[in-house]
N, CA, C and O atoms as CSV, one atom per row, in Angstrom:
chain,resi,resn,atom,element,x,y,z
A,1,MET,N,N,93.622,97.067,96.023
A,1,MET,CA,C,92.683,96.708,96.444
A,1,MET,C,C,91.433,97.065,97.290
A,1,MET,O,O,91.767,97.515,98.387
A,2,ILE,N,N,89.964,96.991,97.087
A,2,ILE,CA,C,88.971,97.242,97.343
A,2,ILE,C,C,88.643,96.306,98.484
A,2,ILE,O,O,88.952,95.126,98.319
A,3,LEU,N,N,87.984,96.707,99.773
A,3,LEU,CA,C,87.597,95.589,100.644
A,3,LEU,C,C,86.450,96.020,101.363
A,3,LEU,O,O,86.288,97.163,101.788
A,4,ALA,N,N,85.570,94.965,101.500
A,4,ALA,CA,C,84.493,95.267,101.648
A,4,ALA,C,C,83.996,95.136,103.357
A,4,ALA,O,O,83.563,94.000,103.551
A,5,VAL,N,N,83.959,95.841,104.390
A,5,VAL,CA,C,83.775,95.262,105.809
A,5,VAL,C,C,82.547,95.944,106.140
A,5,VAL,O,O,82.138,97.106,106.132
A,6,LYS,N,N,81.809,94.015,106.634
A,6,LYS,CA,C,80.667,94.195,107.493
A,6,LYS,C,C,80.512,94.798,108.811
A,6,LYS,O,O,81.315,94.475,109.687
A,7,ILE,N,N,79.415,95.786,109.110
A,7,ILE,CA,C,79.823,96.577,110.445
A,7,ILE,C,C,78.563,96.366,110.838
A,7,ILE,O,O,77.687,96.641,110.018
A,8,THR,N,N,78.124,95.783,112.291
A,8,THR,CA,C,77.314,96.045,112.484
A,8,THR,C,C,77.072,96.143,114.168
A,8,THR,O,O,77.544,95.711,115.220
A,9,LYS,N,N,75.860,97.134,113.590
A,9,LYS,CA,C,76.072,97.968,115.426
A,9,LYS,C,C,75.392,97.643,116.419
A,9,LYS,O,O,74.474,98.410,116.712
A,10,VAL,N,N,75.530,96.838,116.976
A,10,VAL,CA,C,75.262,96.118,118.167
A,10,VAL,C,C,73.777,96.358,118.436
A,10,VAL,O,O,72.940,95.636,117.894
A,11,GLU,N,N,73.474,97.214,119.141
A,11,GLU,CA,C,72.415,97.942,119.614
A,11,GLU,C,C,70.999,97.831,119.102
A,11,GLU,O,O,69.870,97.563,119.514
A,12,THR,N,N,71.730,98.227,117.823
A,12,THR,CA,C,70.372,97.541,116.820
A,12,THR,C,C,70.247,96.225,115.990
A,12,THR,O,O,69.287,95.599,115.541
A,13,GLY,N,N,71.685,96.046,115.964
A,13,GLY,CA,C,71.480,94.666,114.995
A,13,GLY,C,C,71.499,95.105,113.493
A,13,GLY,O,O,71.488,94.276,112.583
A,14,GLU,N,N,71.532,96.580,113.268
A,14,GLU,CA,C,71.200,96.639,111.868
A,14,GLU,C,C,72.867,96.234,111.507
A,14,GLU,O,O,73.801,96.406,112.291
A,15,THR,N,N,72.966,95.683,110.184
A,15,THR,CA,C,74.684,95.747,109.653
A,15,THR,C,C,74.567,96.778,108.313
A,15,THR,O,O,73.544,97.272,107.839
A,16,ARG,N,N,75.582,96.887,107.991
A,16,ARG,CA,C,76.070,97.978,106.874
A,16,ARG,C,C,77.299,97.443,106.006
A,16,ARG,O,O,77.828,96.495,106.587
A,17,THR,N,N,77.946,97.771,104.737
A,17,THR,CA,C,78.782,97.216,104.375
A,17,THR,C,C,79.942,98.497,104.059
A,17,THR,O,O,79.578,99.154,103.084
A,18,TYR,N,N,80.791,98.818,104.452
A,18,TYR,CA,C,82.084,99.832,104.484
A,18,TYR,C,C,82.763,99.216,103.365
A,18,TYR,O,O,83.371,98.147,103.426
A,19,THR,N,N,82.615,100.017,102.236
A,19,THR,CA,C,84.379,99.617,101.268
A,19,THR,C,C,85.371,101.127,101.256
A,19,THR,O,O,85.045,102.310,101.365
A,20,THR,N,N,86.785,100.405,101.060
A,20,THR,CA,C,87.345,101.249,101.669
A,20,THR,C,C,88.611,100.556,100.428
A,20,THR,O,O,88.764,99.335,100.397
A,21,GLU,N,N,89.614,101.667,99.271
A,21,GLU,CA,C,90.456,100.334,99.013
A,21,GLU,C,C,91.716,101.330,99.781
A,21,GLU,O,O,91.894,102.471,100.207
A,22,VAL,N,N,92.439,99.974,99.611
A,22,VAL,CA,C,93.524,99.712,100.764
A,22,VAL,C,C,94.911,99.636,99.387
A,22,VAL,O,O,94.752,98.921,98.398
A,23,ASP,N,N,95.776,100.217,99.526
A,23,ASP,CA,C,96.949,100.560,98.873
A,23,ASP,C,C,97.743,98.854,99.725
A,23,ASP,O,O,97.967,98.437,100.861
A,24,PRO,N,N,97.898,98.415,98.395
A,24,PRO,CA,C,98.448,96.808,98.348
A,24,PRO,C,C,99.431,96.850,98.712
A,24,PRO,O,O,100.028,95.834,98.356
A,25,GLN,N,N,100.379,97.866,99.603
A,25,GLN,CA,C,101.715,97.280,100.327
A,25,GLN,C,C,101.256,97.339,101.711
A,25,GLN,O,O,102.113,97.084,102.557
A,26,TYR,N,N,99.584,97.743,102.286
A,26,TYR,CA,C,99.240,97.381,103.464
A,26,TYR,C,C,97.977,96.450,103.673
A,26,TYR,O,O,97.506,96.358,104.807
A,27,VAL,N,N,97.487,95.846,102.753
A,27,VAL,CA,C,96.681,94.994,102.359
A,27,VAL,C,C,97.052,93.540,103.437
A,27,VAL,O,O,95.979,92.950,103.565
A,28,ASP,N,N,98.031,92.879,104.132
A,28,ASP,CA,C,98.257,92.301,105.236
A,28,ASP,C,C,98.339,92.591,106.625
A,28,ASP,O,O,98.563,91.704,107.448
A,29,ASN,N,N,98.097,94.291,107.064
A,29,ASN,CA,C,98.431,94.355,107.956
A,29,ASN,C,C,96.734,94.981,108.224
A,29,ASN,O,O,96.585,95.698,109.213
A,30,GLN,N,N,95.601,94.716,107.409
A,30,GLN,CA,C,94.343,94.623,107.406
A,30,GLN,C,C,93.525,93.963,108.558
A,30,GLN,O,O,92.928,94.768,109.273
A,31,PRO,N,N,93.392,92.659,108.862
A,31,PRO,CA,C,93.325,92.222,110.072
A,31,PRO,C,C,93.977,92.732,111.377
A,31,PRO,O,O,93.224,92.885,112.340
A,32,TYR,N,N,94.998,92.952,111.489
A,32,TYR,CA,C,95.209,93.534,112.474
A,32,TYR,C,C,94.917,94.736,112.859
A,32,TYR,O,O,94.920,94.958,114.070
A,33,MET,N,N,94.571,95.882,111.854
A,33,MET,CA,C,94.043,96.850,111.744
A,33,MET,C,C,92.612,97.124,112.267
A,33,MET,O,O,92.393,98.189,112.844
A,34,TRP,N,N,91.795,96.367,112.121
A,34,TRP,CA,C,90.336,96.609,112.010
A,34,TRP,C,C,90.208,95.604,113.789
A,34,TRP,O,O,89.329,95.943,114.581
A,35,ARG,N,N,91.301,94.308,114.182
A,35,ARG,CA,C,90.840,93.739,115.110
A,35,ARG,C,C,91.722,94.419,116.583
A,35,ARG,O,O,91.240,94.535,117.710
A,36,GLU,N,N,92.745,94.695,116.258
A,36,GLU,CA,C,93.560,95.490,117.355
A,36,GLU,C,C,93.703,97.313,117.251
A,36,GLU,O,O,93.590,98.137,118.158
A,37,GLY,N,N,93.996,97.528,115.747
A,37,GLY,CA,C,94.380,98.710,115.548
A,37,GLY,C,C,93.543,99.657,115.369
A,37,GLY,O,O,92.372,99.309,115.526
A,38,ASN,N,N,93.699,100.652,115.117
A,38,ASN,CA,C,92.930,101.966,115.331
A,38,ASN,C,C,91.289,101.945,114.579
A,38,ASN,O,O,90.586,102.939,114.763
A,39,TYR,N,N,90.767,100.833,113.780
A,39,TYR,CA,C,89.880,100.826,113.391
A,39,TYR,C,C,88.928,99.959,114.470
A,39,TYR,O,O,87.700,100.010,114.532
A,40,SER,N,N,89.914,99.068,115.387
A,40,SER,CA,C,88.952,98.305,116.244
A,40,SER,C,C,88.126,99.410,117.361
A,40,SER,O,O,87.235,98.924,118.057
A,41,CYS,N,N,88.372,100.520,117.463
A,41,CYS,CA,C,87.545,101.168,118.722
A,41,CYS,C,C,86.459,101.709,118.349
A,41,CYS,O,O,86.434,102.427,117.350
A,42,ASP,N,N,85.308,101.444,119.130
A,42,ASP,CA,C,84.329,101.886,118.854
A,42,ASP,C,C,83.846,103.096,118.030
A,42,ASP,O,O,82.837,102.929,117.344
A,43,CYS,N,N,84.588,104.552,118.023
A,43,CYS,CA,C,84.749,105.742,117.467
A,43,CYS,C,C,84.219,105.627,116.156
A,43,CYS,O,O,83.223,105.900,115.487
A,44,ASN,N,N,85.612,104.967,116.082
A,44,ASN,CA,C,86.248,104.403,114.316
A,44,ASN,C,C,85.165,104.080,113.522
A,44,ASN,O,O,84.593,104.657,112.598
A,45,ARG,N,N,84.954,102.617,114.313
A,45,ARG,CA,C,83.569,101.927,113.738
A,45,ARG,C,C,82.352,102.309,113.527
A,45,ARG,O,O,81.591,101.557,112.918
A,46,GLU,N,N,81.917,103.573,113.995
A,46,GLU,CA,C,80.811,104.368,114.002
A,46,GLU,C,C,80.971,105.252,113.098
A,46,GLU,O,O,80.093,105.524,112.279
A,47,LEU,N,N,82.145,105.817,113.142
A,47,LEU,CA,C,82.392,106.721,111.448
A,47,LEU,C,C,82.051,105.936,110.565
A,47,LEU,O,O,81.016,106.084,109.916
A,48,PHE,N,N,82.970,104.864,110.384
A,48,PHE,CA,C,82.838,103.581,109.204
A,48,PHE,C,C,81.823,103.185,108.817
A,48,PHE,O,O,81.704,103.019,107.604
A,49,TRP,N,N,80.500,102.831,109.873
A,49,TRP,CA,C,79.202,102.717,110.100
A,49,TRP,C,C,78.529,103.954,109.389
A,49,TRP,O,O,77.680,103.350,108.733
A,50,HIS,N,N,78.354,105.243,109.096
A,50,HIS,CA,C,77.504,105.818,109.060
A,50,HIS,C,C,78.014,106.440,107.711
A,50,HIS,O,O,77.277,107.227,107.117
A,51,ARG,N,N,79.581,106.028,107.071
A,51,ARG,CA,C,80.032,106.056,105.654
A,51,ARG,C,C,79.145,105.369,105.102
A,51,ARG,O,O,78.333,105.900,104.344
A,52,ALA,N,N,79.126,104.010,105.384
A,52,ALA,CA,C,78.512,102.870,104.703
A,52,ALA,C,C,77.570,103.155,103.954
A,52,ALA,O,O,77.419,102.832,102.776
A,53,ALA,N,N,76.505,104.145,105.017
A,53,ALA,CA,C,74.857,104.373,104.387
A,53,ALA,C,C,75.487,106.293,103.990
A,53,ALA,O,O,74.609,107.038,104.424
A,54,GLY,N,N,76.223,106.821,103.586
A,54,GLY,CA,C,76.749,107.839,102.682
A,54,GLY,C,C,76.485,108.955,103.680
A,54,GLY,O,O,76.724,110.090,103.268
A,55,GLU,N,N,76.047,108.830,104.883
A,55,GLU,CA,C,76.019,109.662,105.705
A,55,GLU,C,C,76.935,110.364,106.318
A,55,GLU,O,O,78.072,109.907,106.193
A,56,ASP,N,N,76.774,111.833,107.274
A,56,ASP,CA,C,77.981,112.803,107.736
A,56,ASP,C,C,78.308,111.982,108.719
A,56,ASP,O,O,77.548,111.432,109.515
A,57,ASP,N,N,79.644,111.903,108.632
A,57,ASP,CA,C,80.354,112.074,109.863
A,57,ASP,C,C,79.340,112.797,111.274
A,57,ASP,O,O,79.016,113.983,111.338
A,58,PRO,N,N,78.903,111.471,112.542
A,58,PRO,CA,C,78.787,112.252,113.467
A,58,PRO,C,C,79.587,113.124,114.587
A,58,PRO,O,O,80.795,113.358,114.591
A,59,ASP,N,N,78.910,113.417,115.247
A,59,ASP,CA,C,80.212,114.252,116.139
A,59,ASP,C,C,80.575,113.127,117.392
A,59,ASP,O,O,79.651,112.695,118.082
A,60,ILE,N,N,81.581,112.816,117.559
A,60,ILE,CA,C,81.866,111.796,118.808
A,60,ILE,C,C,82.835,112.567,120.002
A,60,ILE,O,O,83.679,113.361,119.587
A,61,ASP,N,N,82.749,112.393,121.111
A,61,ASP,CA,C,83.491,113.030,122.113
A,61,ASP,C,C,84.347,111.989,122.043
A,61,ASP,O,O,84.220,111.025,121.289
A,62,GLU,N,N,85.564,112.244,123.132
A,62,GLU,CA,C,86.320,111.073,123.448
A,62,GLU,C,C,85.356,109.840,124.712
A,62,GLU,O,O,85.539,108.631,124.860
A,63,GLN,N,N,84.723,110.426,125.167
A,63,GLN,CA,C,84.259,109.785,126.431
A,63,GLN,C,C,83.339,108.378,125.115
A,63,GLN,O,O,82.831,107.309,125.450
A,64,GLN,N,N,83.390,108.669,124.412
A,64,GLN,CA,C,82.482,107.730,123.544
A,64,GLN,C,C,83.236,106.773,122.632
A,64,GLN,O,O,82.823,105.878,121.894
A,65,CYS,N,N,84.530,107.246,122.912
A,65,CYS,CA,C,85.717,105.995,122.071
A,65,CYS,C,C,86.083,105.355,122.949
A,65,CYS,O,O,86.203,105.705,124.123
A,66,GLY,N,N,86.391,103.924,122.285
A,66,GLY,CA,C,86.742,102.752,123.793
A,66,GLY,C,C,86.210,101.191,122.913
A,66,GLY,O,O,85.552,101.217,121.873
A,67,ASP,N,N,86.682,99.883,123.626
A,67,ASP,CA,C,86.473,99.118,123.044
A,67,ASP,C,C,85.219,98.493,123.808
A,67,ASP,O,O,85.548,97.459,124.390
A,68,ASP,N,N,84.125,98.764,123.942
A,68,ASP,CA,C,83.069,98.535,124.605
A,68,ASP,C,C,82.252,97.395,123.406
A,68,ASP,O,O,81.341,96.604,123.651
A,69,LYS,N,N,82.798,97.597,122.362
A,69,LYS,CA,C,82.075,96.834,121.059
A,69,LYS,C,C,80.555,96.985,120.695
A,69,LYS,O,O,79.724,96.078,120.665
A,70,ARG,N,N,80.357,98.345,120.418
A,70,ARG,CA,C,79.342,99.017,120.147
A,70,ARG,C,C,78.885,98.618,118.777
A,70,ARG,O,O,77.735,98.850,118.402
A,71,TYR,N,N,79.789,98.012,118.019
A,71,TYR,CA,C,79.407,98.329,116.544
A,71,TYR,C,C,81.166,96.724,116.446
A,71,TYR,O,O,82.282,96.928,116.924
A,72,THR,N,N,80.907,95.940,116.011
A,72,THR,CA,C,81.368,94.630,115.490
A,72,THR,C,C,81.496,94.792,114.094
A,72,THR,O,O,80.999,95.662,113.378
A,73,ILE,N,N,82.468,93.529,113.703
A,73,ILE,CA,C,82.811,93.336,112.472
A,73,ILE,C,C,82.631,91.960,111.686
A,73,ILE,O,O,83.671,91.319,111.845
A,74,GLU,N,N,82.102,91.548,111.228
A,74,GLU,CA,C,81.255,90.125,110.759
A,74,GLU,C,C,81.964,89.465,109.571
A,74,GLU,O,O,81.987,88.247,109.393
A,75,ARG,N,N,82.626,90.512,108.653
A,75,ARG,CA,C,83.471,90.001,107.662
A,75,ARG,C,C,84.323,90.897,106.744
A,75,ARG,O,O,83.849,91.990,106.433
A,76,MET,N,N,85.433,90.568,106.320
A,76,MET,CA,C,85.549,91.568,105.434
A,76,MET,C,C,86.245,90.671,103.838
A,76,MET,O,O,87.130,89.815,103.852
A,77,ALA,N,N,85.702,91.067,102.920
A,77,ALA,CA,C,86.074,90.817,101.984
A,77,ALA,C,C,86.694,91.539,100.766
A,77,ALA,O,O,86.719,92.769,100.719
A,78,GLU,N,N,87.274,90.637,99.625
A,78,GLU,CA,C,87.691,91.877,98.970
A,78,GLU,C,C,86.355,92.201,97.886
A,78,GLU,O,O,85.246,91.671,97.951
A,79,LEU,N,N,86.776,93.143,96.966
A,79,LEU,CA,C,85.003,93.718,96.405
A,79,LEU,C,C,84.030,92.863,95.941
A,79,LEU,O,O,82.831,92.844,96.218
A,80,ASP,N,N,84.956,91.841,94.876
A,80,ASP,CA,C,84.743,90.599,94.056
A,80,ASP,C,C,84.365,89.252,95.014
A,80,ASP,O,O,83.999,88.229,94.433
A,81,GLY,N,N,84.453,89.270,96.395
A,81,GLY,CA,C,83.556,88.711,97.259
A,81,GLY,C,C,84.673,87.125,97.884
A,81,GLY,O,O,84.277,86.128,98.487
A,82,LYS,N,N,85.776,87.398,97.529
A,82,LYS,CA,C,86.323,86.886,97.746
A,82,LYS,C,C,87.041,87.006,99.021
A,82,LYS,O,O,87.852,87.932,99.047
A,83,PRO,N,N,86.945,86.328,100.038
A,83,PRO,CA,C,87.100,86.368,101.400
A,83,PRO,C,C,88.728,86.659,101.774
A,83,PRO,O,O,89.737,86.586,101.073
A,84,PHE,N,N,88.554,86.974,103.006
A,84,PHE,CA,C,89.604,87.987,103.288
A,84,PHE,C,C,89.604,87.776,105.384
A,84,PHE,O,O,89.003,88.217,106.364
A,85,ASP,N,N,90.649,86.869,105.059
A,85,ASP,CA,C,90.395,86.620,106.803
A,85,ASP,C,C,90.620,87.766,107.647
A,85,ASP,O,O,91.494,88.627,107.545
A,86,LEU,N,N,89.631,87.637,108.558
A,86,LEU,CA,C,90.075,88.093,109.959
A,86,LEU,C,C,89.836,87.549,111.134
A,86,LEU,O,O,89.754,88.184,112.185
A,87,GLY,N,N,89.687,86.088,110.985
A,87,GLY,CA,C,89.167,85.540,112.116
A,87,GLY,C,C,88.335,85.685,112.605
A,87,GLY,O,O,87.539,86.386,111.980
A,88,GLU,N,N,87.944,85.289,113.737
A,88,GLU,CA,C,86.418,85.030,114.302
A,88,GLU,C,C,85.549,86.899,114.410
A,88,GLU,O,O,86.155,87.957,114.237
A,89,VAL,N,N,84.478,86.790,114.644
A,89,VAL,CA,C,83.927,87.886,114.797
A,89,VAL,C,C,84.567,88.456,115.803
A,89,VAL,O,O,85.123,87.768,116.659
A,90,VAL,N,N,84.576,90.176,115.840
A,90,VAL,CA,C,85.400,90.845,116.289
A,90,VAL,C,C,84.590,92.434,116.669
A,90,VAL,O,O,85.238,93.355,117.166
């Protein structure tokens, strides 16, 4: 399954859509991964935000990683536009 995730850089308000292929056996785990798991930290969301624009991965040090909500997730959907519930904006 292809998922599209809208990521907003809070400082600028710019939103980009990151697309990723998810193995069907891990689809049910996606809300957890983006809300509380590894994809919820600012450093990983920053990586996905840059990749969404085809940019190189930025250099990120440990001090930049955290849960300060510098990047928020607005929506996750299957690529065909069908909503994939993430719950509230995170």
